[in-house]
N, C-alpha and C positions, 0 to 999 in steps of 0.2 A: 802519563799513566794509562795503562790499558783499561778498557771499559770494564772488564771483569774485576780488575784490581780496585777500580773506583767503587764498584758495587760492594765489594768486600769491605772496603774502608767505611762506607756509609752504614752498612749493617753493624760493623764493629763499633762505630760511633754511637749508634743507638743503644748498644749493650753497655758500653762504658759510661754513657751519660745516665743510664738508669731508665731510659725510655722502654727498653726491653730488659726484663729481669729473668733470672734462672727460673725455668718452668713456664715462662710465658709463651703463648702461641703467637706466631707471626700473623699479621693481617693477611688477607687474601692477596695472592700474587699480583693481580691487576691493581689493587689499591696501593700496595706497598711500592710497586714500580712507579706509579704515578706520584706518590708522595716523595719518593727519592729522586725523581726525574731520571729514571732508568728505563731501558727497554726490558721487556719481560724476558728476553733471551739472556741478557747480561745478568739480570737478577737470578735467573734459574742457575746459571753457571756459578755465581757467587754462593748460592745456597748449597750447591753440590760440593764446592770446595770447602765450605765451612762445616759441612756434615762429615767430611772425611777426617777433619782434625777435631771432631767431637765437640764443636761449639754449637752446632745445630743438630737436631734429631728430626729426620723426615719420616713421618709415619703415614704410610700409604692409606688413603681413605679417611685420614683424620686431620692432617695438616702438618705444619713444621713448627717445632718448638725449640726454644733455647734450652740447652741441657742444664744440668746442675752446676756446670762450670767448676766442678771439683778438680783440684790440681792433679790428682791421680788420673782422672779421666782425660784431661787435656794433655798430660804428659805421655799418654800412650803413643802419641805420634812420634815422640822421641825414641821410644823403644822400637818402633817400626824402622826408623832410620838407622838406629844402632845395629839392628840385625844385618844390615848390608855393609858393615865395616870390613875393611881389608886388614890382613895381619899386620901390615906396617903402620896401622893407626892405633894399635893396642897401647903403645907408649903414650899416646895422647890421651886415651881414656884413663890410663893410670895417673897421668899428670893431673887430670881434672879431679879424680878421686882423692889425690893427695892434697888438693886445695880444699875440697868440700868436706871430706869425711872426718878429718881431725876437728873441724869446727862443730860438726854434728855430735861427735863423741864428747867434746868439751861441754856442749849444751846438755847432753844426756846425763852428765855427771851430777847436774843439779836437779834433775827431774826424774831419774830412773827410780822405780820403786824397789823395795827390799825383795819383793816376790820375783820381780824380773831379774834382779841380781842373782838370786838363788837359782832361777831357771838357767841362766847363763853358766853358772857354776856347775850345775848338773850336766849340761852339755859337754863341758870340758872334762869333767870326771868320767863321763861315759866313754869318752874316746880312749882313755888310758894313756900309757906312755909311748906306745908304738902303733898308732893307727896306720891304716893304709893311706896312700896319697888320696885316693878317691873319698875315703871317709873324712879325711882332714879337710879337703876342699869343700865338701858338702857342709861340714860343720862351720867352716869359715864363712860361708855365705849366710848361714842362719845366725851365726854369732854377730856379724856386723849388721844384718838386717834388724835384729832385735835391739841393738844399741841405738841405731838411727831412729827406729820407731819410737824409742823412749825419749828422743829429743823433743817430741811433740810437734815437730814441724813437718807437715804432710808434703810440702814442696820438696824439701831436702830428701825426704824418704823416697819419694817417687823418682827424683833425679838419680839418686845413688842406686836405687834398685835397677833402673834402666842401664846404668853405666857398669854395674858389676858383671853382667853377663859376658861381655866381650873379653874380660880379663880372666875368665875361668880357665880357658885352655892354657894360658900362660902360667897360671898358678899350678895346674897339674903338671905341666912340662917342667917347671922349676922343681916341684916335689920329686919328680922321677930322676932328675939329672944333677941336682945340687945336693951334696952329701949331707949337710946339716939342716936342710930346709924344713924338715918335719919338726925337729926339736926346736929350731929357732922360732917357727910359727907358734908352737905350743907355749914357749916362753913369753913371746910377745902378747899372746892372748891373755895369759895369766897376769901380765903386767898391766894391760889395759883394764882388766877386771878389777885388779887391786886399786887402781887409780879411781875407778868408778865407785868402789866401796868407800874409799876415803873422801868421796865428794870433792875431788881435786881436779878442777877443770884444766889447769895447765899441764899437769902430769898426764891426764887423759889425752889431751891434745898432742903432747909430745910422743907418747907411746904409739898413738894411732899414726902419726906422721912417720915414725921409724918403721912401723909395720908395713905400710904401703910403699914407702921409699925403698925398702929392701928388695921388694919384688921388682920395682921399676929399675933399680940399679942393676940387678941381676940380668933382667931382660935387655937392658941397654948394652951391657958388656957382651952378652951372648949374640945379639944381632950385629 
């Protein structure tokens, strides 16, 4: 194991064990290096790496702190990686969405509030029967984000928020080139919403799977 990797593992071990908690300030560099049996250079590199992935927060003139370790904060690193995707990996992003989003939708069916259901209904009603592709895709993003947020699972929400971006272009492309894409998407959104109103987890899961799989199948056949 590289020296820097060893330093990262030791700091991570302190956080996992509870020796360092969210918001705690790290000991002085010289003291921490001695306690962990590390050189100050390797410790410095480890701190730099952990700050990049939002585990540590280096405050100039104040010290280094453990962040809140909130899932949304930590998963920002995923969004950074996702931004560098290639077009030929869009299918893989859709496949991951197909695994995770139906589960989140099923979970939301037991937790979503009546007020949130009404808000989703208002979004769909505002679109009308013949929205533009751009309007539909923008609504699609907000529709799914609202549902996943209602699942109450911040990790799922952060993961799916990061994964939805790379598939946006594919959804616009489908809307422009597939004859019934707009009407089919509207139908699937209404079916998902109906399942949520019925508090039916399996129906919600099934319709979410159909909805995402239809985009994936179209893209696979097009490519």
